[in-house]
C-alpha atoms as a printed R data frame, in Angstrom:
    type eleno elety resid chain resno       x       y       z
1   ATOM     1    CA   UNK     A     1 -13.560 140.484 199.577
2   ATOM     2    CA   UNK     A     2 -13.366 140.863 195.828
3   ATOM     3    CA   UNK     A     3 -11.530 143.492 193.840
4   ATOM     4    CA   UNK     A     4 -14.398 146.015 193.618
5   ATOM     5    CA   UNK     A     5 -15.119 145.875 197.347
6   ATOM     6    CA   UNK     A     6 -11.415 146.411 198.081
7   ATOM     7    CA   UNK     A     7 -11.294 149.458 195.788
8   ATOM     8    CA   UNK     A     8 -14.437 150.953 197.366
9   ATOM     9    CA   UNK     A     9 -13.157 150.339 200.925
10  ATOM    10    CA   UNK     A    10  -9.808 151.927 200.039
11  ATOM    11    CA   UNK     A    11 -11.567 154.919 198.456
12  ATOM    12    CA   UNK     A    12 -13.773 155.375 201.528
13  ATOM    13    CA   UNK     A    13 -10.743 155.173 203.862
14  ATOM    14    CA   UNK     A    14  -8.836 157.712 201.751
15  ATOM    15    CA   UNK     A    15 -11.865 160.047 201.636
16  ATOM    16    CA   UNK     A    16 -12.316 159.823 205.430
17  ATOM    17    CA   UNK     A    17  -8.581 160.539 205.890
18  ATOM    18    CA   UNK     A    18  -8.885 163.536 203.557
19  ATOM    19    CA   UNK     A    19 -11.911 164.838 205.472
20  ATOM    20    CA   UNK     A    20 -10.161 164.402 208.829
21  ATOM    21    CA   UNK     A    21  -7.072 166.221 207.515
22  ATOM    22    CA   UNK     A    22  -9.144 169.066 206.123
23  ATOM    23    CA   UNK     A    23 -11.083 169.347 209.395
24  ATOM    24    CA   UNK     A    24  -7.850 169.376 211.423
25  ATOM    25    CA   UNK     A    25  -6.450 172.092 209.108
26  ATOM    26    CA   UNK     A    26  -9.631 174.143 209.515
27  ATOM    27    CA   UNK     A    27  -9.535 173.786 213.329
28  ATOM    28    CA   UNK     A    28  -5.880 174.773 213.566
29  ATOM    29    CA   UNK     A    29  -6.352 177.862 211.420
30  ATOM    30    CA   UNK     A    30  -9.570 178.768 213.196
31  ATOM    31    CA   UNK     A    31  -7.873 178.853 216.614
32  ATOM    32    CA   UNK     A    32  -4.560 180.337 215.488
33  ATOM    33    CA   UNK     A    33  -6.042 183.102 213.360
34  ATOM    34    CA   UNK     A    34  -4.621 186.510 214.302
35  ATOM    35    CA   UNK     A    35  -7.024 189.435 214.502
36  ATOM    36    CA   UNK     A    36  -6.211 192.766 212.887
37  ATOM    37    CA   UNK     A    37  -6.159 194.362 216.355
38  ATOM    38    CA   UNK     A    38  -3.565 191.813 217.424
39  ATOM    39    CA   UNK     A    39  -1.569 192.523 214.273
40  ATOM    40    CA   UNK     A    40  -1.660 196.225 215.093
41  ATOM    41    CA   UNK     A    41  -0.433 195.446 218.594
42  ATOM    42    CA   UNK     A    42   2.338 193.260 217.189
43  ATOM    43    CA   UNK     A    43   3.362 196.024 214.773
44  ATOM    44    CA   UNK     A    44   3.426 198.559 217.614
45  ATOM    45    CA   UNK     A    45   5.519 196.234 219.784
46  ATOM    46    CA   UNK     A    46   7.912 195.598 216.894
47  ATOM    47    CA   UNK     A    47   8.311 199.358 216.369
48  ATOM    48    CA   UNK     A    48   8.930 199.908 220.086
49  ATOM    49    CA   UNK     A    49  11.514 197.124 220.065
50  ATOM    50    CA   UNK     A    50  13.221 198.691 217.069
51  ATOM    51    CA   UNK     A    51  13.261 202.094 218.787
52  ATOM    52    CA   UNK     A    52  14.662 200.547 221.968
53  ATOM    53    CA   UNK     A    53  17.420 198.833 219.990
54  ATOM    54    CA   UNK     A    54  18.326 202.122 218.295
55  ATOM    55    CA   UNK     A    55  18.442 203.861 221.677
56  ATOM    56    CA   UNK     A    56  20.644 201.083 223.042
57  ATOM    57    CA   UNK     A    57  23.001 201.372 220.070
58  ATOM    58    CA   UNK     A    58  23.212 205.136 220.543
59  ATOM    59    CA   UNK     A    59  23.937 204.693 224.253
60  ATOM    60    CA   UNK     A    60  26.654 202.133 223.512
61  ATOM    61    CA   UNK     A    61  28.311 204.404 220.954
62  ATOM    62    CA   UNK     A    62  28.110 207.349 223.392
63  ATOM    63    CA   UNK     A    63  29.698 205.263 226.138
64  ATOM    64    CA   UNK     A    64  32.461 204.085 223.807
65  ATOM    65    CA   UNK     A    65  33.168 207.677 222.753
66  ATOM    66    CA   UNK     A    66  33.136 208.845 226.374
67  ATOM    67    CA   UNK     A    67  35.476 206.015 227.366
68  ATOM    68    CA   UNK     A    68  37.873 206.959 224.570
69  ATOM    69    CA   UNK     A    69  37.790 210.611 225.668
70  ATOM    70    CA   UNK     A    70  38.453 209.689 229.295
71  ATOM    71    CA   UNK     A    71  41.268 207.330 228.322
72  ATOM    72    CA   UNK     A    72  42.846 210.087 226.245
73  ATOM    73    CA   UNK     A    73  42.463 212.572 229.101
74  ATOM    74    CA   UNK     A    74  43.986 210.070 231.537
75  ATOM    75    CA   UNK     A    75  47.002 209.471 229.314
76  ATOM    76    CA   UNK     A    76  47.504 213.232 228.945
77  ATOM    77    CA   UNK     A    77  47.268 213.685 232.713
78  ATOM    78    CA   UNK     A    78  49.775 210.877 233.279
79  ATOM    79    CA   UNK     A    79  52.174 212.482 230.789
80  ATOM    80    CA   UNK     A    80  51.824 215.827 232.564
81  ATOM    81    CA   UNK     A    81  52.434 214.109 235.901
82  ATOM    82    CA   UNK     A    82  55.602 212.452 234.593
83  ATOM    83    CA   UNK     A    83  56.839 215.790 233.235
84  ATOM    84    CA   UNK     A    84  56.074 217.502 236.537
85  ATOM    85    CA   UNK     A    85  57.827 214.765 238.512
86  ATOM    86    CA   UNK     A    86  60.888 215.042 236.243
87  ATOM    87    CA   UNK     A    87  60.917 218.819 236.680
88  ATOM    88    CA   UNK     A    88  60.579 218.438 240.457
89  ATOM    89    CA   UNK     A    89  63.421 215.916 240.520
90  ATOM    90    CA   UNK     A    90  65.651 218.292 238.539
91  ATOM    91    CA   UNK     A    91  64.700 221.227 240.794
92  ATOM    92    CA   UNK     A    92  65.554 219.198 243.905
93  ATOM    93    CA   UNK     A    93  68.929 218.156 242.538
94  ATOM    94    CA   UNK     A    94  69.632 221.764 241.492
95  ATOM    95    CA   UNK     A    95  68.628 222.982 244.968
96  ATOM    96    CA   UNK     A    96  70.977 220.408 246.524
97  ATOM    97    CA   UNK     A    97  73.797 221.553 244.252
98  ATOM    98    CA   UNK     A    98  73.161 225.181 245.162
99  ATOM    99    CA   UNK     A    99  73.083 224.295 248.877
100 ATOM   100    CA   UNK     A   100  76.354 222.441 248.515
101 ATOM   101    CA   UNK     A   101  77.955 225.405 246.727
102 ATOM   102    CA   UNK     A   102  76.555 227.787 249.320
103 ATOM   103    CA   UNK     A   103  77.902 225.552 252.068
104 ATOM   104    CA   UNK     A   104  81.368 225.541 250.468
105 ATOM   105    CA   UNK     A   105  81.280 229.310 250.001
106 ATOM   106    CA   UNK     A   106  80.108 229.820 253.553
107 ATOM   107    CA   UNK     A   107  82.898 227.591 254.925
108 ATOM   108    CA   UNK     A   108  85.586 229.431 252.974
109 ATOM   109    CA   UNK     A   109  84.606 232.790 254.462
């Protein structure tokens, strides 16, 4: 094989490789082409997903706010309970003191 034959064979091989690559590119884009109807469907699904995410975020923020309100209400109720228990304890001790004084007064008579 002389120099000219080698150059021609190389050129033919490169041209065939180019044609095969172009054909493969054409086939891939032919089968993966997205129709406008499909694009519309994808846009609609993307919008629905966005709306669902917004709704989820709103629900999460509502739940966090509600949890904070309930925690605050619980702490207030616990504080009221402690105050009531302290008042009850004081009333019981005062009642015991009054009973003891009444008992002493009753015994002296």
